[in-house]
N, C-alpha and C positions, 0 to 999 in steps of 0.2 A: 453512566461512564462519563459524559461530557463534563459533570459537576466535578467529580473525581479528579479528572485528569486536568481540569484548570486550576483546581486547589493543590496539587501535588508536582507542577511543573519543576520544582527544586529537587525533586527525588528522582530514584532511578526508576522511570516509569517506559514499559514498551507496551503500545498499544497495537495488536494486531488480530487479522481475522478478514472475514467476508464482510465488507460494509454494506454490501448493496447500495452502494452509491458510487457515483463519478463525477469529476469535472468535465468540461468540455475538452480540456487537454488529454484527459484520459479515456477518450471513445473515438473510435476511428471514423465517425460521421459526426464529430463536434457538438453531439447532444450531451445534456447534463442530467443525473438522474437524483436527486435528493443528496445536492453537494453543501448543503449548508453545515453539518457536524465538519466533514472534512475541511472546509475552509475555515471553520471557527478552530479547528485543532491546530491548524497551520498559521493562522493569525496571531495565536496566543503563543508561538515559539516552538510547537511540537514540529520535527524534522521527518518528512518523508523520506526514508532511508533510501528507497529505490531512486528517487530523484537527485539525491546527492552522491552515490556511491556506486561505481561500477554498473551502471544501467546499459541495458541492450536492448536497443529498440526493436529487434526481432522477437523479445520476449515480451513486450510491452502489455500486452492485453492478457488477462486470466480467465476470462468467460466470453463466449460469443452467442450471440441469437442465432436463431435458425438461419436468417438470411445472412449470416457472416460479417455481421458488425460486430467488432471486437471492442470489449470493455476491461478497465483494469477496476476492478471491484473489490481486490484485496490487497491489504496494506500492511506496512510496518511503520509507525509512528512513535519517534523516539521523543521522550521530554529533554528538552536543554540539559538538564543535568546529567540525564544517562548519556546523551550524545556526547558531551566534552569528556566523557571517560572511554568511549570508544578508540581503540589504536587503529584499527582497520576492520572492515567488513565488506561483505560482498552480498548483494542481495540479487537472486535469480527466481524466476518463475519456469517450473518445472509442466511443460506442456504434456510430457509422459503420462502424468496421472489422469488427465482429461483425456488424451488419445485412447488410454487402455479402458476407459469408462470406469474409472474407480471412482471419479467425482466428475461432475461437470465443471469445475474450475482447475486450471493449472494450480499445483501447489507452491506456494511462496515458500522459500528458502533463505535464511539468513546465518551466513557463516562470520564468524568472528576471527580475524585474521591476527 
């Protein structure tokens, strides 16, 4: 995935899903877990859509460890080519999916406006 994404930054690429990774910024206890792929994508120009648009700090974490520690493990990363074409968008995390036991993660939603 990383090789494809780095070779196709000028195209309309959206990388999304559960990365099972987070940076210090994306965990409630400031720990990091396997952050290198995320950091490499952002360093190469991919845009974390939650960070740049309509972010709601109350919805920050998409998964919780049994001790209550929250992590944002689920992402939407847009290539610069795709990001430049977005007129507007909203990213949110739907905790209802997790709370109802459908998944152990909150659903991530991307809405084009």
